[in-house]
ZAMARGU-4260 file (C-alpha; in steps of 0.2 Angstrom, whole numbers, plus 5000, padded with zeros to 4 digits):
<rodrens>
0) 4757/5077/5007 | 4766/5085/4992 | 4781/5088/5002 | 4782/5070/5007 | 4780/5064/4989
5) 4794/5076/4983 | 4805/5070/4997 | 4802/5052/4994 | 4806/5055/4975 | 4822/5064/4979
10) 4827/5050/4991 | 4824/5037/4978 | 4834/5045/4964 | 4849/5049/4976 | 4850/5032/4983
15) 4848/5024/4965 | 4862/5036/4959 | 4872/5031/4973 | 4870/5013/4970 | 4875/5015/4952
20) 4891/5024/4957 | 4895/5011/4968 | 4893/4998/4955 | 4907/5006/4945 | 4919/5008/4960
25) 4933/4996/4955 | 4939/4988/4971 | 4944/5001/4983 | 4940/4994/5000 | 4943/5002/5017
30) 4958/4990/5021 | 4968/4995/5005 | 4964/5014/5008 | 4971/5014/5026 | 4986/5003/5022
35) 4991/5015/5007 | 4985/5032/5011 | 5001/5036/5021 | 5013/5033/5006 | 5003/5040/4992
40) 4987/5047/4986 | 4970/5040/4980 | 4963/5047/4963 | 4949/5044/4952 | 4955/5044/4935
45) 4938/5039/4927 | 4921/5037/4932 | 4921/5026/4947 | 4939/5021/4944 | 4950/5024/4958
50) 4969/5021/4958 | 4983/5024/4970 | 4998/5034/4966 | 5015/5033/4976 | 5023/5049/4982
55) 5038/5042/4991 | 5049/5036/4976 | 5065/5041/4968 | 5069/5045/4950 | 5069/5031/4938
60) 5059/5020/4951 | 5049/5005/4944 | 5038/4993/4954 | 5046/4977/4960 | 5062/4986/4961
65) 5068/4987/4980 | 5067/4969/4987 | 5073/4951/4984 | 5066/4935/4975 | 5063/4920/4987
70) 5058/4903/4981 | 5042/4896/4991 | 5029/4882/4989 | 5019/4895/4979 | 5034/4899/4967
75) 5043/4915/4965 | 5039/4927/4979 | 5044/4945/4979 | 5049/4951/4997 | 5048/4969/4996
80) 5058/4981/5007 | 5046/4995/5004 | 5032/5000/5017 | 5018/4998/5004 | 5024/4982/4996
85) 5014/4969/5006 | 4999/4975/4997 | 5004/4982/4980 | 5015/4968/4975 | 5003/4954/4980
90) 4987/4962/4974 | 4982/4972/4959 | 4992/4977/4944 | 5004/4992/4940 | 5004/5003/4924
95) 5013/5019/4919 | 5004/5034/4913 | 5012/5048/4903 | 5003/5061/4914 | 5001/5053/4932
100) 5017/5041/4931 | 5016/5025/4940 | 4998/5020/4946 | 4992/5004/4955 | 4975/4997/4950
105) 4967/4987/4965 | 4962/4969/4963 | 4957/4957/4976 | 4967/4940/4971 | 4983/4937/4980
110) 4999/4930/4972 | 5017/4928/4976 | 5020/4942/4963 | 5011/4949/4948 | 5025/4949/4936
115) 5030/4943/4918 | 5047/4936/4914 | 5060/4936/4901 | 5077/4925/4901 | 5091/4919/4891
120) 5108/4909/4895 | 5115/4924/4904 | 5101/4936/4910 | 5084/4935/4919 | 5071/4949/4920
125) 5055/4954/4927 | 5042/4968/4924 | 5024/4971/4932 | 5009/4964/4924 | 4997/4977/4916
130) 4979/4979/4921 | 4975/4971/4904 | 4982/4955/4912 | 4968/4944/4920 | 4970/4927/4929
135) 4960/4913/4925 | 4959/4896/4935 | 4958/4886/4919 | 4971/4896/4908 | 4982/4906/4919
140) 4985/4923/4912 | 4978/4930/4897 | 4977/4948/4891 | 4960/4957/4887 | 4970/4969/4875
145) 4986/4970/4864 | 5000/4976/4875 | 5019/4975/4875 | 5028/4980/4890 | 5042/4993/4886
150) 5060/4987/4888 | 5063/5002/4900 | 5050/4994/4913 | 5061/4978/4915 | 5074/4974/4927
155) 5088/4962/4921 | 5102/4953/4931 | 5114/4939/4930 | 5108/4923/4937 | 5121/4922/4950
160) 5113/4939/4958 | 5096/4934/4955 | 5092/4928/4973 | 5105/4940/4981 | 5096/4950/4996
165) 5102/4966/4987 | 5097/4961/4970 | 5094/4980/4966 | 5113/4983/4967 | 5116/4973/4951
170) 5102/4978/4939 | 5108/4980/4922 | 5111/4999/4917 | 5096/5007/4907 | 5107/5010/4892
175) 5110/4990/4890 | 5092/4985/4892 | 5087/4986/4875 | 5100/4974/4869 | 5096/4961/4883
180) 5078/4963/4880 | 5078/4960/4861 | 5088/4944/4864 | 5078/4935/4878 | 5062/4924/4878
185) 5046/4929/4885 | 5037/4918/4899 | 5024/4918/4912 | 5018/4902/4922 | 5003/4905/4933
190) 4993/4891/4941 | 4980/4888/4954 | 4983/4875/4968 | 4976/4873/4986 | 4965/4889/4984
195) 4979/4900/4979 | 4988/4908/4964 | 5005/4901/4961 | 5019/4910/4951 | 5032/4897/4944
200) 5040/4909/4932 | 5056/4903/4927 | 5060/4885/4932 | 5069/4885/4948 | 5080/4871/4943
205) 5086/4880/4928 | 5089/4895/4938 | 5100/4885/4950 | 5110/4877/4936 | 5114/4894/4928
210) 5119/4902/4944 | 5128/4888/4951 | 5120/4890/4967 | 5108/4879/4978 | 5091/4888/4980
215) 5082/4883/4995 | 5063/4884/4998 | 5057/4896/5011 | 5042/4893/5022 | 5028/4906/5018
220) 5018/4910/5033 | 5001/4919/5030 | 4995/4933/5042 | 4979/4943/5043 | 4987/4958/5052
225) 5000/4969/5044 | 5008/4973/5061 | 5014/4955/5061 | 5025/4958/5045 | 5038/4968/5056
230) 5055/4960/5050 | 5062/4962/5068 | 5051/4948/5075 | 5055/4935/5062 | 5070/4940/5052
235) 5082/4927/5061 | 5069/4914/5056 | 5069/4904/5040 | 5052/4910/5035 | 5043/4924/5025
240) 5027/4932/5031 | 5014/4938/5019 | 4997/4946/5021 | 4983/4935/5014 | 4965/4942/5017
245) 4949/4935/5010 | 4940/4946/4997 | 4926/4951/5009 | 4938/4958/5022 | 4947/4968/5008
250) 4930/4974/5000 | 4921/4979/5016 | 4922/4998/5020 | 4918/5004/5038 | 4927/5021/5035
255) 4916/5036/5037 | 4926/5046/5024 | 4939/5043/5011 | 4949/5057/5004 | 4949/5053/4985
260) 4955/5066/4973 | 4945/5067/4957 | 4955/5071/4942 | 4949/5079/4926 | 4962/5071/4915
265) 4958/5053/4910 | 4971/5039/4908 | 4976/5031/4892 | 4969/5014/4898 | 4954/5007/4888
270) 4943/5005/4904 | 4931/4992/4894 | 4946/4981/4892 | 4950/4981/4911 | 4942/4966/4920
275) 4951/4966/4936 | 4945/4974/4952 | 4928/4974/4947 | 4914/4973/4961 | 4900/4967/4949
280) 4899/4951/4937 | 4911/4942/4949 | 4912/4924/4945 | 4920/4910/4956 | 4924/4892/4951
285) 4923/4879/4965 | 4938/4866/4964 | 4940/4851/4974 | 4957/4857/4982 | 4950/4875/4986
290) 4954/4877/5005 | 4945/4893/5008 | 4928/4901/5004 | 4929/4911/4989 | 4910/4915/4986
295) 4906/4933/4986 | 4888/4940/4988 | 4886/4952/4974 | 4870/4962/4971 | 4866/4969/4955
300) 4860/4987/4952 | 4842/4981/4948 | 4842/4974/4965 | 4847/4989/4973 | 4834/4999/4964
305) 4820/4986/4970 | 4826/4988/4988 | 4825/5007/4987 | 4808/5006/4979 | 4802/4994/4992
310) 4809/5007/5005 | 4799/5021/4997 | 4783/5011/4997 | 4785/5007/5015 | 4787/5026/5019
315) 4771/5030/5009 | 4762/5016/5018 | 4768/5022/5035 | 4763/5040/5031 | 4745/5034/5026
320) 4743/5024/5041 | 4749/5039/5052 | 4736/5050/5044 | 4722/5037/5045 | 4726/5035/5064
325) 4726/5055/5067 | 4709/5056/5058 | 4702/5042/5069 | 4709/5050/5085 | 4700/5066/5079
330) 4684/5058/5076 | 4683/5048/5092 | 4682/5063/5104 | 4674/5051/5117 | 4688/5038/5116
335) 4697/5031/5131 | 4709/5044/5139 | 4720/5030/5145 | 4722/5023/5127 | 4727/5041/5122
340) 4739/5042/5136 | 4748/5026/5131 | 4748/5032/5113 | 4755/5048/5118 | 4768/5039/5128
345) 4773/5028/5114 | 4775/5043/5102 | 4786/5052/5116 | 4796/5036/5117 | 4799/5035/5098
350) 4804/5053/5098 | 4816/5050/5112 | 4823/5034/5103 | 4824/5045/5087 | 4834/5059/5096
355) 4845/5046/5104 | 4849/5038/5088 | 4852/5055/5081 | 4865/5059/5095 | 4873/5042/5093
360) 4875/5045/5074 | 4882/5062/5078 | 4894/5055/5091 | 4900/5042/5078 | 4902/5055/5064
365) 4913/5065/5077 | 4923/5050/5081 | 4926/5046/5063 | 4931/5064/5059 | 4943/5064/5074
370) 4951/5048/5069 | 4952/5054/5052 | 4960/5070/5058 | 4972/5060/5069 | 4976/5048/5054
375) 4980/5063/5044 | 4991/5071/5056 | 5000/5055/5059 | 5002/5053/5040 | 5008/5071/5039
380) 5020/5068/5053 | 5026/5052/5045 | 5028/5061/5028 | 5039/5074/5037 | 5049/5062/5045
385) 5052/5052/5029 | 5057/5069/5020 | 5069/5073/5034 | 5076/5055/5032 | 5077/5057/5014
390) 5086/5074/5016 | 5098/5066/5028 | 5102/5052/5016 | 5104/5064/5002 | 5116/5074/5013
395) 5126/5058/5018 | 5126/5053/4999 | 5133/5070/4994 | 5146/5069/5009 | 5151/5052/5004
400) 5152/5058/4985 | 5163/5073/4990 | 5174/5061/5000 | 5175/5049/4985 | 5179/5064/4974
405) 5193/5069/4986 | 5200/5051/4986 | 5199/5050/4967 | 5208/5067/4966 | 5222/5061/4978
410) 5223/5045/4968 | 5225/5055/4952 | 5238/5066/4960 | 5248/5051/4967 | 5247/5043/4949
415) 5253/5059/4941 | 5267/5060/4954 | 5272/5042/4950 | 5271/5045/4931 | 5283/5060/4933
420) 5295/5050/4943 | 5293/5036/4931 | 5297/5048/4917 | 5312/5055/4926 | 5318/5037/4930
425) 5316/5033/4912 | 5327/5048/4907 | 5341/5044/4918 | 5341/5026/4912 | 5341/5032/4894
430) 5356/5044/4898 | 5366/5030/4907 | 5363/5018/4893 | 5369/5031/4881 | 5384/5035/4891
435) 5387/5016/4892 | 5386/5014/4873 | 5398/5028/4870 | 5410/5021/4882 | 5409/5005/4874
440) 5411/5013/4857 | 5426/5022/4863 | 5433/5005/4870 | 5430/4997/4854 | 5439/5010/4844
445) 5454/5009/4856 | 5454/4991/4854 | 5453/4992/4835 | 5467/5005/4835 | 5478/4993/4846
450) 5474/4978/4834 | 5479/4989/4819 | 5495/4994/4828 | 5499/4975/4831 | 5495/4971/4814
455) 5506/4984/4807 | 5520/4979/4818 | 5518/4962/4813 | 5518/4966/4794 | 5533/4976/4797
460) 5542/4962/4806 | 5537/4950/4793 | 5544/4961/4779 | 5560/4964/4788 | 5562/4945/4791
465) 5559/4942/4772 | 5571/4956/4767 | 5585/4949/4779 | 5582/4931/4772 | 5583/4938/4754
470) 5599/4947/4758 | 5607/4931/4766 | 5602/4920/4751 | 5609/4933/4740 | 5625/4933/4750
475) 5626/4914/4750 | 5623/4914/4731 | 5637/4927/4728 | 5648/4917/4740 | 5645/4901/4730
480) 5648/4910/4714 | 5664/4916/4720 | 5669/4899/4726 | 5665/4892/4710 | 5675/4904/4701
485) 5690/4901/4712 | 5688/4883/4709 | 5690/4885/4690 | 5705/4895/4692
</rodrens>
């Protein structure tokens, strides 16, 4: 009897502790776990606080980096090209920890994108919302703690590249982010309509006017199976597919085992300020335009303890009843033999059912372990393939870089040769010009000498002419004088 009491007390304490632990578990459902496990690791950074850390990322990676912006009925939608983007960019929040790096904090509310915006007349930028950011149907986004997103977490582009399918090729360089960040205005515009969160962000008409482009509204098709998100099946159609599941489907956990690494180092988050992703204290507001059931059945820890207590009381009652029945059987030695056989048959049947249930549970656990092993092997193979692909891409990039370097060297050599030829040509031209100048100077000097000779000759001729005329005049005067003299005589 003492063993039964001790066993019941241990069972009560264990189940109660498990219920309390589950009450602190912040939103890690089986769906999130299976979708993200191949691309990262699940870690427990605080008591009951489980987050996801991506592993297949490059240096200077940030959330909402590889993808494109699409305008839909629900506002600005981030169409991610990353394999985990259908979950992490439409549910939950991102934050950067100095020790762990980028971490994703799970939450159940879907949105086209959980980002905040900055803009001016030339640039538009976005950054992931922090876990302190909470959505309310009545007020939109509000923060439970003071927080300012560092400028290095933002992506800025010109308006004419904002809707480009390869917008990540046009991001502003990190060295220029601070200057742009300090000159932009902050904005977020989240509303609730038709049972869904809408992210209006920067007004689409303003973006269209600044970019000089007509922005077309795309159709947003909601699917419940991630396999339907394959781009090959709908890429040629004018539609965008997104995963949209109800909270109950995301919360349920039918997995037998989840590999969650428990870390001794806590994050810098103030957990009492984080309100997203909690399974307890869930409040749901009903609106006339809500199109889906958003009521969640939430049990408190006290209810769980009461259920466990009732179960323990039931066990005591069963044991007491069995003891009383055994006592009655021992005292009634002259009882009906047929009745004893029936009771014995019932006990045998119960034991057989217990054995079958035990075998069934063992088989189920074996199947779950086998499935987990297969998934782990698939995840390992996928990681190996991705590593090989990354290695191949790095080699290709190195080869392209080497080719580009060779081309640049060739261009530099050609430029140097052309420069040398240009210098030689300039020297030749200068020599020719110098020679022409000398020749012109020599010709000018010759012409001047000739002119001087002509002038000297003309001067001599004029002098001779004047001398001749003077002599003639003198002779004439003498002749006249002689003639007068003769006349007197």
